[in-house]
C-alpha positions in Angstrom: 32.2 13.8 -40.0 33.8 10.4 -39.5 32.6 7.6 -41.2 34.1 4.8 -39.2 32.1 2.2 -38.0 31.9 2.6 -33.9 33.1 -0.6 -31.5 31.2 -1.9 -29.1 32.0 -3.1 -26.1 31.3 -6.7 -27.8 33.7 -6.4 -30.4 36.6 -5.2 -28.4 36.1 -8.6 -26.1 36.0 -10.8 -29.6 38.8 -9.1 -30.4 40.4 -10.3 -27.1 39.8 -13.4 -28.1 42.5 -13.3 -30.9 44.8 -13.5 -27.7 44.1 -17.0 -27.5 46.1 -17.5 -30.8 49.9 -16.1 -28.7 48.6 -17.7 -25.6 48.0 -21.1 -27.3 51.4 -20.5 -28.7 53.0 -19.9 -25.4 51.5 -23.0 -23.7 52.4 -25.2 -27.1 56.1 -24.5 -26.6 56.1 -24.0 -22.8 57.5 -20.2 -23.5 55.9 -18.9 -20.3 54.7 -16.0 -20.9 50.8 -16.7 -20.2 50.5 -14.3 -17.6 53.1 -11.8 -19.1 50.7 -11.5 -22.1 47.8 -11.6 -20.1 49.5 -8.4 -18.2 50.2 -6.6 -21.4 46.9 -7.4 -22.8 45.4 -5.7 -19.6 48.1 -2.5 -20.1 47.3 -2.3 -23.8 43.5 -1.4 -23.0 44.1 0.3 -19.8 46.7 2.8 -21.4 44.7 3.1 -24.8 41.5 3.9 -22.7 42.9 6.4 -20.8 45.2 8.3 -23.7 41.5 8.5 -25.8 39.8 10.4 -22.7 43.0 12.8 -22.8 43.0 13.7 -26.2 38.8 13.4 -25.9 39.9 16.4 -23.2 42.7 18.1 -24.9 40.9 18.5 -28.3 37.8 19.5 -26.8 40.0 22.5 -25.1 41.7 23.4 -28.5 44.1 25.4 -26.5 48.0 25.9 -27.0 48.1 25.2 -22.9 46.4 22.1 -22.9 48.1 20.8 -27.1 52.0 22.1 -25.0 51.0 20.0 -21.5 50.2 17.2 -23.9 53.4 17.1 -25.8 55.5 17.7 -22.6 54.0 14.8 -21.5 54.6 12.2 -24.2 58.5 13.9 -25.1 59.2 12.8 -21.4 58.1 9.4 -22.2 60.2 9.4 -25.7 63.3 10.6 -24.2 62.9 7.7 -21.5 62.5 5.7 -23.4 65.1 6.0 -25.9 67.9 6.1 -23.4 66.7 3.0 -21.4 67.7 0.8 -24.5 70.9 1.3 -24.7 73.5 -0.7 -23.3 75.3 1.7 -21.8 74.1 5.3 -20.8 75.8 8.1 -18.7 74.6 11.2 -16.4 72.7 13.4 -18.4 71.8 11.3 -21.4 67.7 11.6 -20.4 68.4 15.6 -20.6 70.4 15.4 -24.0 67.7 12.9 -25.4 65.1 15.2 -23.9 66.0 18.2 -25.5 67.1 17.0 -29.1 63.6 15.4 -29.3 61.9 18.8 -27.9 63.8 20.6 -30.5 63.2 18.6 -33.9 59.6 16.7 -32.6 58.4 20.0 -32.5 60.0 22.2 -35.2 59.3 19.3 -37.7 56.0 18.7 -36.7 55.3 23.0 -36.4 56.8 23.2 -39.9 54.4 20.6 -41.1 51.6 21.3 -39.7 51.9 25.6 -40.4 54.0 25.3 -43.3 52.5 22.1 -45.3 49.3 21.3 -44.3 48.4 24.6 -43.6 46.5 24.5 -40.3 45.3 27.3 -38.5 46.2 27.8 -35.9 48.9 25.5 -36.3 48.6 24.2 -33.0 45.2 22.2 -34.1 45.3 19.7 -31.8 43.2 16.8 -33.5 46.5 17.7 -36.2 49.4 18.3 -33.9 49.0 15.5 -31.1 48.8 12.6 -33.4 51.7 13.7 -36.0 54.5 15.1 -32.8 53.0 11.1 -31.9 54.0 9.7 -34.7 57.2 11.9 -34.8 58.4 10.6 -31.2 57.8 7.3 -31.4 60.1 6.3 -34.9 62.6 9.4 -33.6 62.7 7.5 -30.2 64.3 4.1 -31.6 66.6 6.3 -34.6 68.3 7.9 -30.8 68.2 4.7 -29.1 70.1 2.8 -31.7 72.1 5.3 -32.4 73.4 6.6 -28.9 73.7 2.6 -28.2 76.2 2.0 -31.1 78.3 5.7 -29.8 78.7 4.5 -26.3 79.2 1.0 -27.1 81.5 1.9 -29.5 83.6 4.0 -27.8 83.6 1.8 -24.8 84.9 -1.4 -26.9 87.5 0.7 -29.0 89.1 2.7 -26.3 92.2 1.7 -26.3 92.5 2.9 -29.9 90.9 5.6 -29.0 93.3 6.7 -26.3 96.3 5.2 -29.0 95.0 7.9 -31.8 94.7 11.2 -28.5 98.6 10.3 -28.0 99.2 10.2 -31.4 97.9 14.2 -31.7 94.4 13.1 -33.1 92.0 15.9 -32.1 88.5 14.4 -29.9 86.4 14.8 -33.0 89.1 12.5 -35.6 88.9 10.1 -32.8 85.1 10.3 -32.4 84.2 10.7 -36.1 84.3 7.2 -36.7 82.1 6.5 -34.4 80.0 9.2 -34.8 79.0 8.3 -38.6 78.3 4.7 -37.5 75.9 5.8 -34.8 74.0 8.4 -37.0 74.0 4.7 -39.7 72.6 2.7 -37.5 69.9 5.2 -36.2 68.8 5.9 -39.6 68.7 2.4 -40.5 64.7 1.5 -39.2 63.2 4.7 -41.0 65.1 4.0 -44.2 63.9 0.6 -44.3 60.6 1.5 -43.7 60.8 3.9 -46.6 61.9 1.5 -48.7 58.9 -1.1 -48.2 56.6 1.0 -47.3 53.0 0.7 -49.5 54.7 -2.7 -50.5 54.9 -4.8 -47.2 52.7 -2.5 -45.3 50.3 0.4 -45.4 51.5 2.4 -41.9 48.9 3.0 -38.9 48.0 6.2 -40.6 47.4 5.7 -43.9 45.2 3.2 -42.6 43.3 4.9 -40.1 42.1 7.6 -42.9 41.1 4.8 -45.1 38.7 3.1 -42.1 37.3 6.3 -42.0 36.3 6.8 -45.4 38.8 8.9 -46.4 39.8 9.2 -50.0 42.6 6.6 -50.4 44.9 8.8 -52.6 44.1 11.7 -50.3 45.5 9.3 -47.2 48.5 8.4 -49.3 49.4 12.1 -49.5 49.3 12.8 -45.5 51.8 9.1 -45.3 54.1 10.3 -47.3 54.2 13.9 -45.8 54.7 12.2 -42.3 57.2 9.5 -43.7 59.5 12.7 -44.4 58.9 14.5 -41.0 59.6 11.1 -39.5 63.3 10.7 -41.3 64.0 14.5 -40.9 62.9 14.2 -37.2 65.1 11.0 -36.9 67.7 12.5 -38.2 68.2 15.5 -36.0 67.4 13.5 -33.0 70.1 10.8 -33.9 72.3 13.1 -34.2 71.6 15.6 -32.0 72.0 13.3 -29.3 74.9 11.8 -30.6 77.2 14.7 -30.8 75.9 15.8 -27.4 76.9 12.3 -26.2 80.7 12.9 -27.9 80.9 15.6 -25.3 80.0 13.3 -23.0 83.3 10.9 -22.7 85.5 13.6 -24.4 87.0 16.0 -22.1 87.6 19.5 -23.5 91.6 18.6 -23.4 91.2 16.3 -25.9 90.9 13.0 -23.7 88.8 10.0 -23.4 86.9 9.7 -20.0 84.8 7.2 -19.7 84.1 7.3 -16.0 80.4 9.1 -16.5 79.5 5.6 -18.3 78.1 2.8 -16.5 76.1 -0.2 -18.1 72.5 -0.4 -17.4 72.6 -3.4 -15.7 74.5 -1.3 -13.2 71.6 1.3 -12.2 
């Protein structure tokens, strides 16, 4: 049984008063963010409450069908968020992001629940759904950064790439520097997080377990597993979507084709 203290409606109302700090800053500096801040607060409450009820239902069902449906919604939302962040996009980008995040997220999460933690069944909702959410929430940033770096790179350096192709370079030889930079960019956030975790911040999962009464050392062990699984999923997702994007902007005849590319503000 959880030892976490339950919060009342009054507690939430008092917590909402903390937003007055942000509102005061907006008014003092004339930022004009008061309405957006209020809307964001309302959406936060509504979305999280809805998620809470959905998770309660999924946990109560405890079936693979319920977990699969929840996972599908989460992956679709993550893929949409990932492809909307880059400055450039192309038709099929959502499909590429969905496939890579589906494979990376499900494979890594299943390995952790079934092999490392040893949950039976491996899709136990109380473990699988939160872990998958952490993987997707972090890896979508890497996927978005990697995709943005690649598409912006080939767009800005198209003259140089076409020159290299004209001199006999293959599509892979011309794209390789941009692929390396894209993957490097995509991995920077998780690498930075791993460098300072526990020193600058205490991650959400570890905080949640400690607040629920878990032993801090046990919470740390779980957090280590989470950080490593996020790094693995981000690496797989980033390299996957970047390679699929390369196939989209280079033809089988080793020609650069940027006609599918468009800026996000053109949509």
